[in-house]
C-alpha positions as CSV (number, residue, x, y, z in Angstrom):
1,M,0.0,0.0,0.0
2,S,1.5,3.3,-1.0
3,D,1.7,6.2,1.4
4,P,-1.0,8.9,1.0
5,I,0.0,12.1,-0.8
6,S,0.9,14.8,1.8
7,Y,1.1,17.7,-0.6
8,F,-0.7,19.3,-3.5
9,H,0.7,18.8,-7.0
10,K,1.7,22.0,-8.9
11,V,-1.2,23.2,-11.0
12,F,0.2,26.4,-12.4
13,D,1.9,26.6,-15.8
14,P,5.3,28.4,-15.9
15,V,5.2,31.9,-17.1
16,P,7.2,32.5,-20.4
17,L,10.3,34.4,-19.6
18,D,9.9,37.2,-22.1
19,A,9.7,40.9,-21.3
20,E,6.1,41.4,-22.3
21,T,4.8,38.5,-20.3
22,L,6.8,39.3,-17.2
23,Q,5.6,42.9,-17.3
24,R,1.9,41.8,-17.6
25,T,2.4,39.2,-14.8
26,H,3.9,42.0,-12.6
27,R,1.0,44.3,-13.3
28,D,-1.5,41.5,-12.4
29,L,0.3,40.7,-9.2
30,C,0.3,44.3,-8.1
31,K,-3.4,44.6,-8.9
32,W,-4.2,41.5,-6.8
33,I,-2.1,42.7,-3.9
34,K,-3.9,46.0,-3.9
35,Q,-7.3,44.2,-4.0
36,A,-6.2,42.0,-1.1
37,V,-5.1,45.1,0.9
38,D,-8.5,46.8,0.2
39,L,-10.3,43.7,1.6
40,I,-8.2,44.0,4.8
41,D,-8.8,47.7,5.0
42,T,-12.5,47.0,4.8
43,R,-12.2,44.7,7.8
44,E,-10.4,47.5,9.7
45,S,-13.1,50.1,8.8
46,Q,-15.8,47.8,10.1
47,G,-14.5,48.2,13.6
48,M,-13.1,44.7,14.2
49,P,-11.9,44.6,17.8
50,L,-8.3,45.6,18.5
51,N,-6.0,44.6,21.4
52,S,-7.3,41.0,21.2
53,P,-5.8,38.5,23.6
54,R,-4.2,36.9,20.5
55,D,-2.1,39.9,19.9
56,N,0.8,38.3,18.1
57,I,2.0,38.0,14.5
58,Y,0.4,34.6,13.9
59,S,-3.2,35.3,14.9
60,G,-3.5,38.9,16.0
61,D,-3.3,42.5,14.8
62,L,0.5,42.5,14.9
63,G,0.6,40.1,12.0
64,I,-1.4,42.6,10.0
65,A,1.0,45.4,11.0
66,L,3.9,43.3,9.8
67,M,2.2,42.8,6.5
68,Y,1.8,46.6,6.1
69,L,5.4,47.2,7.0
70,R,6.6,44.7,4.4
71,L,4.3,46.3,1.8
72,Q,5.7,49.7,2.7
73,Q,9.2,48.4,1.8
74,Q,7.8,47.2,-1.6
75,A,5.9,50.4,-2.4
76,T,8.3,51.2,-5.3
77,C,7.4,47.9,-7.0
78,L,3.7,48.3,-6.4
79,A,3.4,51.8,-7.7
80,Q,3.0,53.0,-11.3
81,D,4.6,56.4,-10.6
82,V,6.3,58.5,-8.0
83,R,3.0,60.0,-6.8
84,E,1.4,56.7,-6.2
85,E,4.5,55.4,-4.4
86,A,4.3,58.2,-1.9
87,E,0.5,57.6,-1.4
88,L,1.1,53.9,-0.9
89,R,3.9,54.5,1.6
90,A,1.8,56.9,3.6
91,K,-1.2,54.5,3.5
92,F,0.8,51.5,4.6
93,T,2.5,53.4,7.4
94,S,-0.8,54.6,8.7
95,S,-2.3,51.2,8.5
96,A,0.6,49.6,10.3
97,L,0.4,52.2,13.1
98,N,-3.3,51.4,13.5
99,N,-2.4,47.8,14.3
100,I,0.6,48.4,16.6
101,H,-0.9,49.4,19.9
102,A,1.0,51.5,22.4
103,D,1.1,48.7,25.0
104,S,2.1,46.0,22.5
105,S,5.6,45.6,24.1
106,L,4.5,46.2,27.7
107,H,3.6,42.6,28.5
108,P,5.1,40.8,31.4
109,A,8.7,39.5,31.3
110,F,9.8,37.1,28.5
111,N,8.6,33.5,29.0
112,E,11.2,30.9,28.0
113,S,8.5,29.0,26.2
114,M,7.3,32.0,24.2
115,L,10.4,33.8,22.8
116,S,9.3,34.0,19.1
117,P,7.5,37.1,18.0
118,I,5.3,34.9,15.8
119,G,3.4,33.5,18.8
120,S,4.5,35.8,21.7
121,P,2.7,39.1,22.3
122,K,5.7,40.7,24.1
123,T,8.3,39.7,21.6
124,A,6.0,40.6,18.7
125,G,5.3,44.1,20.1
126,T,9.0,44.7,20.7
127,F,9.9,43.5,17.3
128,L,7.4,45.7,15.4
129,N,8.0,48.7,17.5
130,L,11.6,48.5,16.5
131,L,10.7,48.2,12.8
132,M,8.4,51.2,12.9
133,D,10.0,54.6,12.7
134,W,8.2,56.3,15.6
135,G,10.2,59.5,15.8
136,E,10.8,61.6,18.9
137,D,7.1,61.6,19.9
138,F,6.9,57.9,20.3
139,P,10.4,56.7,21.5
140,F,10.1,52.9,21.8
141,H,13.6,52.2,20.4
142,S,15.6,52.2,23.6
143,S,13.3,50.1,25.8
144,G,12.6,47.9,22.8
145,M,16.2,47.1,22.1
146,H,16.9,46.4,25.7
147,A,13.9,44.0,25.8
148,L,15.1,42.3,22.7
149,R,18.6,41.9,24.2
150,D,16.9,40.3,27.3
151,A,15.1,37.9,25.1
152,M,18.4,36.9,23.4
153,S,20.1,36.5,26.7
154,T,17.2,34.3,27.9
155,A,17.4,32.2,24.8
156,I,21.1,31.6,25.2
157,Q,21.0,30.8,28.9
158,M,18.1,28.3,28.6
159,E,18.6,24.8,29.8
160,P,18.1,22.3,27.0
161,A,14.5,21.1,26.9
162,P,12.2,19.6,24.2
163,G,10.1,21.9,22.1
164,Q,12.1,25.1,22.7
165,D,13.4,25.6,19.1
166,D,10.3,25.8,17.0
167,V,9.5,28.9,14.8
168,M,6.1,29.6,16.3
169,Y,7.1,30.0,19.9
170,G,10.7,29.1,20.3
171,R,14.3,30.2,19.6
172,A,14.2,29.7,15.9
173,G,11.4,32.3,15.6
174,L,13.4,34.7,17.7
175,L,16.5,34.1,15.4
176,W,14.3,35.0,12.4
177,A,13.2,38.3,14.0
178,I,16.9,39.2,14.8
179,Q,17.9,38.5,11.2
180,Y,14.9,40.5,9.9
181,L,16.0,43.5,12.0
182,R,19.5,43.1,10.8
183,G,18.3,43.5,7.2
184,S,16.1,46.5,8.1
185,R,18.5,48.3,10.5
186,K,19.3,51.2,8.2
187,R,15.7,52.2,8.3
188,F,15.5,52.9,12.0
189,I,18.9,53.5,13.4
190,A,18.8,56.9,15.0
191,D,22.3,57.3,16.6
192,D,25.5,55.6,17.6
193,T,24.1,54.5,20.9
194,E,21.3,52.6,19.2
195,S,23.7,51.1,16.7
196,L,26.0,49.8,19.5
197,T,23.0,48.3,21.3
198,L,21.8,46.5,18.2
199,N,25.3,45.3,17.4
200,G,25.4,43.8,20.9
201,I,22.3,41.9,20.0
202,F,23.5,40.8,16.5
203,V,26.8,39.4,17.8
204,L,24.8,36.9,19.9
205,S,23.2,35.4,16.8
206,P,26.0,32.8,16.0
207,S,25.8,31.5,19.6
208,L,22.0,31.1,19.2
209,V,22.4,29.3,15.9
210,G,25.0,27.0,17.5
211,L,22.6,26.1,20.4
212,I,19.8,25.4,18.0
213,V,21.9,23.2,15.8
214,D,23.4,21.4,18.9
215,A,19.9,20.7,20.2
216,G,19.0,19.3,16.7
217,R,22.0,17.0,16.7
218,Q,21.3,15.8,20.3
219,T,17.6,15.1,19.5
220,A,18.5,13.3,16.3
221,M,20.9,11.0,18.2
222,E,18.2,10.3,20.8
223,Y,15.7,9.5,18.0
224,A,18.2,7.2,16.3
225,A,18.7,5.3,19.5
226,Q,14.9,4.9,20.0
227,R,14.4,4.0,16.4
228,S,16.7,1.0,16.7
229,S,14.4,-0.6,19.2
230,V,11.1,0.4,17.7
231,S,9.5,-0.5,14.4
232,T,9.1,2.8,12.4
233,T,9.3,4.0,8.8
234,V,10.2,7.5,9.8
235,P,13.9,8.0,8.9
236,S,16.5,9.5,11.3
237,L,17.8,12.9,10.0
238,P,21.0,14.7,10.9
239,L,19.1,17.4,12.7
240,M,15.8,16.8,14.5
241,W,13.8,18.8,17.1
242,K,11.1,17.5,19.4
243,L,7.8,19.3,19.2
244,N,4.5,18.3,20.9
245,G,6.0,15.0,22.0
246,E,7.2,14.0,18.6
247,H,10.4,14.4,16.6
248,S,10.0,16.9,13.8
249,L,12.2,18.7,11.4
250,G,11.2,22.3,12.3
251,A,13.9,24.8,13.2
């Protein structure tokens, strides 16, 4: 008996790589993106509740805010001219602000089991406040960077435990956020002090990568030992991480 198919087959035909087709495809994609944004704007205008208890990137308003910030970075590609680009940037900035609440980063101290901004309200609020150029009237940068440094220190000092390296809640998600900030740093660095603080966070990234990889190797060894005494068709991989009581490839 063959294994059931666990994925969907590709159903799209490749786009011909000629200038006319690529330009038309680009125009279509831009149109569809704008239509999708309009649908989300409609949801916002209908007074959907803010500050939901699921205030994180995965299932809350902060995920919508991140979408707008990413669109802001791509405004040049979406616009047909300079005027529309300026309008889109202003629109996306305003929409992002509407979804980043003033208390988004003021949650209790970091929880070792919720370090990723994807699933953690505190880390998500800190992460997005750093991405947003607040200006002098809304100075989140200093406290946000110190909070992020605390999260990195917590991640590095954690005792090894199953399920701490997934993207949704664990250290892999925090590492993603750090690398995203590294790529965006020129957009929000205000002075040398902030630059030094961020560099102090970035230099910890290799240590965090090493810890995640070491955990993957250790879990893979444990799984290989268990597999030798249990009948299973799941192969042993060089790096494995345990999540929800099972060994999964996830970080």
